[in-house]
C-alpha positions as CSV (number, residue, x, y, z in Angstrom):
1,X,0.0,0.0,0.0
2,X,1.3,3.5,-0.8
3,X,2.3,5.6,2.2
4,X,-0.2,8.1,3.6
5,X,0.3,11.8,3.2
6,X,0.9,13.6,6.4
7,X,-2.3,15.6,5.8
8,X,-4.3,12.4,6.1
9,X,-3.2,11.4,9.6
10,X,-5.6,11.9,12.5
11,X,-4.5,11.5,16.1
12,X,-6.9,11.2,19.0
13,X,-5.7,11.1,22.6
14,X,-8.7,10.7,25.0
15,X,-8.0,11.5,28.7
16,X,-10.3,11.7,31.7
17,X,-10.7,15.5,31.7
18,X,-9.9,16.4,28.1
19,X,-9.1,14.9,24.7
20,X,-6.3,16.1,22.4
21,X,-6.9,16.0,18.6
22,X,-4.8,16.7,15.6
23,X,-5.6,16.2,11.9
24,X,-2.5,16.4,9.7
25,X,1.1,16.4,10.7
26,X,3.7,19.1,10.0
27,X,6.4,18.0,7.5
28,X,9.3,19.7,9.3
29,X,8.6,19.5,13.0
30,X,6.1,18.2,15.5
31,X,3.7,20.8,16.8
32,X,1.6,20.8,20.0
33,X,-2.0,19.4,19.6
34,X,-4.3,21.5,17.5
35,X,-7.4,20.9,19.6
36,X,-8.2,20.2,23.2
37,X,-11.8,19.4,24.0
38,X,-13.6,18.3,27.2
39,X,-14.1,14.5,27.4
40,X,-17.8,14.9,28.0
41,X,-20.9,14.0,26.0
42,X,-24.6,14.6,26.6
43,X,-27.1,11.8,26.6
44,X,-30.8,12.2,25.9
45,X,-33.0,11.5,28.8
46,X,-35.8,10.4,26.4
47,X,-33.7,8.3,24.0
48,X,-30.8,6.3,25.5
49,X,-29.3,5.9,22.0
50,X,-29.1,9.6,21.3
51,X,-26.1,11.7,22.2
52,X,-25.1,15.3,21.7
53,X,-21.8,17.2,21.7
54,X,-23.2,20.0,23.9
55,X,-25.9,20.4,26.5
56,X,-29.4,20.3,25.1
57,X,-32.9,20.2,26.5
58,X,-33.4,17.1,28.7
59,X,-29.9,15.8,28.4
60,X,-27.6,14.3,31.0
61,X,-23.8,15.0,31.1
62,X,-21.7,11.8,30.8
63,X,-18.0,11.3,31.3
64,X,-17.0,8.4,29.1
65,X,-13.5,8.1,30.8
66,X,-12.8,8.2,34.5
67,X,-9.3,7.9,36.0
68,X,-8.0,6.9,32.6
69,X,-10.4,3.9,32.3
70,X,-13.4,3.7,30.0
71,X,-16.3,4.2,32.3
72,X,-19.1,4.2,29.7
73,X,-18.3,2.4,26.5
74,X,-21.4,3.3,24.5
75,X,-20.9,7.0,25.4
76,X,-17.2,6.7,24.5
77,X,-18.0,5.3,21.0
78,X,-20.5,8.2,20.4
79,X,-17.8,10.6,21.7
80,X,-15.4,9.2,19.0
81,X,-18.2,9.6,16.4
82,X,-18.6,13.3,17.2
83,X,-14.8,13.9,17.1
84,X,-14.4,12.0,13.7
85,X,-17.5,13.7,12.2
86,X,-16.3,17.2,13.4
87,X,-12.8,16.6,11.9
88,X,-14.3,15.6,8.5
89,X,-16.8,18.5,8.5
90,X,-14.0,21.1,9.2
91,X,-11.8,19.5,6.6
92,X,-14.5,19.8,4.0
93,X,-15.2,23.4,4.9
94,X,-11.4,24.2,4.7
95,X,-11.3,22.6,1.2
96,X,-14.4,24.4,0.0
97,X,-13.0,27.8,1.3
98,X,-9.8,27.2,-0.5
99,X,-11.2,26.0,-3.9
100,X,-9.5,28.9,-5.7
101,X,-6.1,27.8,-4.5
102,X,-4.6,25.1,-6.8
103,X,-1.7,24.6,-4.5
104,X,-4.0,23.8,-1.7
105,X,-6.2,21.4,-3.7
106,X,-3.2,19.5,-4.8
107,X,-2.2,18.9,-1.1
108,X,-5.5,18.6,0.5
109,X,-6.3,15.5,2.5
110,X,-8.1,12.6,0.9
111,X,-11.2,12.3,3.2
112,X,-12.0,8.8,2.0
113,X,-8.8,7.3,3.3
114,X,-7.7,8.7,6.6
115,X,-5.2,7.0,8.9
116,X,-6.4,7.1,12.5
117,X,-4.3,6.6,15.6
118,X,-6.0,6.3,19.0
119,X,-3.8,6.7,22.1
120,X,-5.1,4.1,24.6
121,X,-4.5,3.5,28.3
122,X,-3.1,0.4,30.0
123,X,-6.5,-0.1,31.8
124,X,-8.5,-0.4,28.6
125,X,-9.6,-4.0,28.4
126,X,-9.2,-6.4,25.4
127,X,-13.0,-6.4,24.9
128,X,-13.2,-2.6,25.0
129,X,-10.5,-2.2,22.4
130,X,-12.1,-4.8,20.1
131,X,-15.5,-3.0,20.4
132,X,-13.8,0.3,19.6
133,X,-12.2,-1.3,16.5
134,X,-15.5,-2.8,15.4
135,X,-17.3,0.6,15.8
136,X,-14.5,2.5,13.8
137,X,-14.6,0.1,10.9
138,X,-18.3,-0.8,10.7
139,X,-20.0,2.4,11.9
140,X,-17.6,5.2,11.2
141,X,-16.3,3.5,8.0
142,X,-12.7,4.0,8.8
143,X,-10.2,2.2,6.6
144,X,-7.0,2.4,8.7
145,X,-6.5,2.3,12.4
146,X,-3.8,1.9,15.0
147,X,-3.8,1.8,18.8
148,X,-0.7,2.9,20.7
149,X,-0.6,2.8,24.5
150,X,0.2,6.2,26.1
151,X,3.1,4.7,28.2
152,X,4.8,3.4,25.0
153,X,4.1,6.6,23.1
154,X,5.9,8.4,25.9
155,X,9.0,6.3,25.5
156,X,9.0,7.0,21.7
157,X,9.1,10.7,22.5
158,X,12.3,10.2,24.4
159,X,14.3,8.4,21.7
160,X,12.5,5.1,22.3
161,X,13.8,4.2,25.7
162,X,13.8,0.4,26.0
163,X,13.6,0.4,29.8
164,X,11.9,3.0,31.8
165,X,9.4,3.8,34.6
166,X,6.3,5.8,33.4
167,X,4.6,7.9,36.2
168,X,1.4,9.3,34.6
169,X,-0.4,11.7,37.0
170,X,-4.1,12.4,36.2
171,X,-6.6,14.5,38.1
172,X,-7.7,11.6,40.4
173,X,-5.3,8.8,39.6
174,X,-1.7,8.0,39.0
175,X,-0.6,5.2,36.7
176,X,2.8,3.6,37.3
177,X,3.9,1.4,34.4
178,X,7.3,-0.3,34.0
179,X,8.5,-0.5,30.4
180,X,11.0,-3.4,29.8
181,X,12.4,-4.2,26.4
182,X,9.9,-1.8,24.8
183,X,7.0,-3.6,26.4
184,X,4.6,-2.2,28.9
185,X,4.3,-4.6,31.9
186,X,0.6,-3.9,32.4
187,X,0.3,-7.0,34.7
188,X,2.5,-5.4,37.3
189,X,1.4,-1.8,36.7
190,X,-0.5,0.1,39.4
191,X,-3.3,2.6,39.3
192,X,-3.3,4.7,42.4
193,X,-6.6,6.6,43.4
194,X,-4.6,9.8,44.0
195,X,-3.7,12.5,41.5
196,X,-3.5,16.2,41.0
197,X,-6.7,16.8,43.0
198,X,-5.0,15.3,46.0
199,X,-2.8,18.4,46.1
200,X,-6.0,20.6,46.5
201,X,-7.1,18.4,49.4
202,X,-3.7,18.8,51.1
203,X,-3.7,22.6,50.6
204,X,-7.2,22.7,52.0
205,X,-5.9,21.1,55.2
206,X,-2.9,23.5,55.3
207,X,-5.0,26.6,54.5
208,X,-8.5,26.0,55.8
209,X,-9.3,29.8,55.4
210,X,-9.2,29.4,51.6
211,X,-12.2,28.2,49.6
212,X,-11.8,25.6,46.8
213,X,-11.6,28.1,44.0
214,X,-8.8,30.1,45.8
215,X,-7.0,26.8,46.4
216,X,-7.1,26.0,42.7
217,X,-5.9,29.5,41.7
218,X,-3.0,29.2,44.2
219,X,-2.0,25.7,42.7
220,X,-1.8,27.2,39.2
221,X,0.0,30.3,40.3
222,X,3.7,31.0,39.8
223,X,4.3,31.1,43.6
224,X,3.2,27.4,44.1
225,X,6.3,25.2,44.1
226,X,7.7,22.0,45.6
227,X,10.6,22.8,48.0
228,X,11.8,20.6,50.7
229,X,15.0,19.7,52.6
230,X,15.7,16.5,50.6
231,X,15.8,18.6,47.4
232,X,18.1,21.1,49.0
233,X,20.5,18.3,50.0
234,X,20.6,16.9,46.5
235,X,21.1,20.4,45.0
236,X,24.0,21.0,47.4
237,X,25.9,17.9,46.2
238,X,25.0,18.4,42.5
239,X,22.6,15.5,42.0
240,X,19.7,17.8,41.1
241,X,20.2,20.6,38.5
242,X,21.5,23.9,39.7
243,X,24.0,24.6,42.4
244,X,23.9,25.6,46.0
245,X,23.4,29.3,46.3
246,X,25.6,30.4,49.3
247,X,24.5,33.8,50.3
248,X,27.1,36.4,51.2
249,X,27.0,36.9,54.9
250,X,26.1,40.4,56.1
251,X,28.9,40.9,58.7
252,X,29.7,44.1,60.6
253,X,31.4,47.0,58.8
254,X,35.1,46.8,58.5
255,X,36.0,50.3,59.8
256,X,39.7,49.9,59.0
257,X,38.9,49.3,55.3
258,X,36.7,52.5,55.3
259,X,39.4,54.6,56.8
260,X,42.2,53.4,54.5
261,X,40.0,53.7,51.4
262,X,40.0,57.4,51.8
263,X,36.2,57.5,50.9
264,X,33.5,59.4,52.7
265,X,31.9,57.2,55.4
266,X,28.4,58.3,54.5
267,X,29.0,57.4,50.9
268,X,30.2,53.8,51.9
269,X,27.2,53.4,54.2
270,X,24.8,54.6,51.4
271,X,26.3,52.2,48.9
272,X,26.0,49.3,51.4
273,X,22.3,50.1,52.0
274,X,21.7,50.2,48.3
275,X,23.3,46.8,47.8
276,X,21.3,45.4,50.6
277,X,18.1,46.8,49.2
278,X,18.8,45.4,45.7
279,X,19.6,42.0,47.2
280,X,16.2,41.8,49.0
281,X,14.4,43.2,46.0
282,X,15.7,40.4,43.8
283,X,14.8,37.5,46.2
284,X,13.2,34.5,44.6
285,X,9.9,33.0,45.7
286,X,11.7,30.3,47.7
287,X,13.6,33.0,49.6
288,X,10.4,34.7,50.9
289,X,8.6,33.7,54.0
290,X,5.4,35.1,52.5
291,X,4.3,35.8,48.9
292,X,1.1,37.0,47.2
293,X,-1.2,35.9,44.4
294,X,-4.6,37.3,43.2
295,X,-7.9,35.5,43.7
296,X,-10.9,35.4,41.2
297,X,-11.9,38.9,42.2
298,X,-8.5,40.4,41.7
299,X,-7.9,40.7,45.4
300,X,-4.3,40.2,46.6
301,X,-4.0,37.2,48.9
302,X,-0.9,36.5,51.1
303,X,0.2,33.0,51.8
304,X,3.1,31.6,53.8
305,X,5.4,28.6,53.2
306,X,2.4,26.3,53.0
307,X,2.7,27.1,49.2
308,X,5.7,24.8,49.2
309,X,4.1,21.8,51.0
310,X,1.0,21.0,48.9
311,X,2.6,18.2,46.9
312,X,4.4,16.5,49.7
313,X,1.8,13.9,50.6
314,X,1.2,13.0,46.9
315,X,4.9,12.6,46.3
316,X,5.3,10.2,49.3
317,X,2.4,8.1,48.1
318,X,3.7,7.9,44.5
319,X,7.3,7.0,45.7
320,X,5.9,4.2,47.9
321,X,3.9,2.7,45.0
322,X,6.8,3.0,42.5
323,X,8.9,0.9,44.8
324,X,6.2,-1.7,45.2
325,X,5.7,-2.0,41.4
326,X,9.4,-2.3,40.6
327,X,9.8,-5.1,43.2
328,X,7.6,-7.2,41.0
329,X,9.8,-6.8,37.9
330,X,12.0,-9.9,37.7
331,X,14.9,-9.0,35.4
332,X,17.3,-7.1,37.7
333,X,19.5,-5.8,34.9
334,X,16.5,-4.3,33.1
335,X,15.2,-2.9,36.4
336,X,18.4,-1.1,37.0
337,X,18.2,0.5,33.5
338,X,14.5,1.4,34.1
339,X,15.5,3.3,37.3
340,X,17.8,5.4,35.2
341,X,14.9,6.6,33.1
342,X,12.0,8.0,35.2
343,X,9.4,9.7,33.0
344,X,6.8,11.8,34.8
345,X,3.8,13.0,32.7
346,X,0.5,14.7,33.3
347,X,-0.4,18.3,34.2
348,X,0.8,17.9,37.7
349,X,4.4,17.3,36.5
350,X,4.5,20.9,35.2
351,X,4.4,22.3,38.7
352,X,7.7,24.0,39.5
353,X,9.9,21.6,41.4
354,X,7.5,18.6,41.3
355,X,9.7,16.3,39.2
356,X,12.8,17.1,41.2
357,X,10.8,16.7,44.5
358,X,9.6,13.3,43.4
359,X,13.1,12.3,42.4
360,X,14.5,13.3,45.8
361,X,11.8,11.2,47.5
362,X,12.5,8.2,45.3
363,X,16.2,8.5,46.1
364,X,15.5,8.8,49.8
365,X,13.1,5.8,49.8
366,X,14.7,3.4,47.3
367,X,18.3,4.2,46.5
368,X,20.7,1.5,47.7
369,X,24.2,2.6,48.6
370,X,26.8,-0.1,48.9
371,X,28.6,0.0,52.3
372,X,32.2,1.2,51.8
373,X,33.6,-1.9,53.5
374,X,31.7,-4.2,51.1
375,X,32.9,-2.1,48.1
376,X,36.5,-2.3,49.2
377,X,36.3,-6.0,49.8
378,X,34.8,-6.6,46.4
379,X,37.5,-4.6,44.7
380,X,40.2,-6.4,46.7
381,X,38.7,-9.8,45.8
382,X,38.8,-8.9,42.1
383,X,42.4,-7.7,42.4
384,X,43.4,-11.0,44.2
385,X,41.8,-13.0,41.4
386,X,44.0,-11.4,38.7
387,X,47.1,-13.2,37.4
388,X,50.3,-12.2,39.3
389,X,51.7,-10.1,36.5
390,X,48.5,-8.1,36.3
391,X,48.1,-7.9,40.1
392,X,51.6,-6.5,40.5
393,X,51.1,-4.0,37.7
394,X,47.9,-2.8,39.2
395,X,49.7,-1.7,42.4
396,X,51.0,1.3,40.4
397,X,47.7,2.0,38.7
398,X,44.6,3.9,39.6
399,X,41.9,1.8,41.2
400,X,39.7,2.4,38.2
401,X,41.9,-0.1,36.3
402,X,40.4,-2.9,38.6
403,X,37.6,-4.5,36.5
404,X,34.2,-3.3,37.6
405,X,31.9,-5.7,39.3
406,X,28.1,-5.1,39.3
407,X,26.6,-4.6,42.7
408,X,23.8,-7.1,43.0
409,X,21.1,-4.9,44.6
410,X,19.2,-2.2,42.7
411,X,18.7,0.7,42.3
412,X,22.1,2.2,42.9
413,X,21.2,5.0,40.5
414,X,17.9,6.9,40.1
415,X,17.6,9.5,37.4
416,X,15.0,11.5,35.5
417,X,15.1,10.8,31.7
418,X,16.3,13.7,29.6
419,X,13.6,15.3,27.6
420,X,14.3,16.1,23.9
421,X,15.4,19.7,23.1
422,X,15.0,19.5,19.3
423,X,11.3,20.0,19.2
424,X,11.0,23.8,19.7
425,X,7.2,24.0,19.8
426,X,7.1,21.3,22.5
427,X,10.0,22.7,24.4
428,X,8.2,26.0,24.7
429,X,4.8,24.4,25.5
430,X,6.2,21.9,28.1
431,X,6.2,18.1,28.2
432,X,3.2,17.4,30.5
433,X,1.4,16.0,27.4
434,X,4.4,14.1,26.1
435,X,2.5,11.0,25.1
436,X,0.9,13.0,22.3
437,X,4.4,13.9,21.0
438,X,5.3,10.2,21.0
439,X,2.1,9.4,19.2
440,X,3.0,11.9,16.5
441,X,6.4,10.3,16.1
442,X,4.9,6.8,15.9
443,X,2.1,7.9,13.4
444,X,4.6,9.5,11.1
445,X,6.9,6.4,11.1
446,X,4.0,3.9,10.7
447,X,1.6,5.5,8.3
448,X,4.3,6.9,5.9
449,X,5.9,3.4,5.6
450,X,5.3,1.5,2.4
451,X,4.3,-1.7,4.4
452,X,0.9,-1.9,6.1
453,X,1.8,-4.6,8.6
454,X,2.0,-2.1,11.5
455,X,-1.7,-1.0,11.5
456,X,-5.1,-2.4,10.8
457,X,-6.4,-2.0,7.2
458,X,-9.9,-2.5,5.8
459,X,-8.7,-5.7,4.2
460,X,-7.3,-7.1,7.5
461,X,-10.5,-6.2,9.4
462,X,-12.8,-7.8,6.8
463,X,-10.7,-11.0,6.9
464,X,-10.3,-11.4,10.7
465,X,-12.7,-9.0,12.4
466,X,-12.1,-6.9,15.6
467,X,-9.5,-9.4,16.9
468,X,-7.1,-8.4,14.2
469,X,-5.7,-5.7,16.4
470,X,-3.8,-8.3,18.3
471,X,-1.9,-9.4,15.2
472,X,-0.4,-6.1,14.5
473,X,3.4,-6.3,14.7
474,X,3.9,-2.8,16.2
């Protein structure tokens, strides 16, 4: 089959609160999603088979997805129908509006043969995915379809990491999924009933004088950060980015220096006060005991260091569950590699300091440091096992010449995976929605390939039915 044009690729990423949609990929770079719509649909009270995209007379609001899982499959199928129909309608309008442009017509999408990618979740069941496939081919008359799990899409966005730990934080849930040898280990994955909204609950306990709306505004403000002692320790020894910022001590005036300088004492004192004023004027949020933000009425609200503590409880819960999940992964060499590639996604991950705060907690809870005595003994045992001529020679060499021996326990290293810096639009936008970037990369690779073995075609569906999705080689 001939490869699809980039204009013919449709990506749909349904999440609990919102769904990301993009029709057509950019030829030169990957852009942020074109549309973000609420994951909601409205069901008729009088006709259970009738659904609407917006609230109508005698309708009931339905959330097809809750906590990443499909909560109402019929509603979700109708939600997909509305998205697909809206995309086709808009494309037809765009083509009609540009009928006078020959260049556009020559490059316009072929609306009869669209390649569709749906970003799924680990909690979607086999039956649910088969029902979605059946609906897409038989009801929506799609001809090409591919599912990619969000955790795997995330790894593709980061140069296809073979081993990693995905921590996907939603509003009311957190999914922890180990990726080993490019496979999502869904059988050991965990879905925690805590997410970004747990931060609001914590802040409400810390700041009972604030109503729910003010709490949410504070959480989204630029003065809300994660700051704790564990992070400061890691900063001080260079494990976290940045360096320790030792402030210049404000000692007493050196009178001798003033006298010998020949300068007027009042001038020196004025200069000193000016420097002191500038220093305090340029203090960062973390240096301030109190800071302010504005509520919904534009009123200035003052808050103390509680603004640094809202994520602490969520971070502790996630760290504990990550440790539990990784204990159930058998291959220790792959586990070690996975701990080197922590990937934290979801809107909560964009909170200033959150990723670093979670890393600090994971290091505190799970990092295994080999006792110095054991390390010295292992190195000596290796040295003693060498032939005599090598052992004698090693006496005059650095200890790094002693062959390295793997310490059997893991993790001895825990690191955040490095995000790509060659996607300018995404770098500016942030990587909270990085599964969508991964989906773009996969879609471009799969649908522009000359072979159609990596996705479901109309021919495959008619031959095998909905179960054909499990024979895809991707």
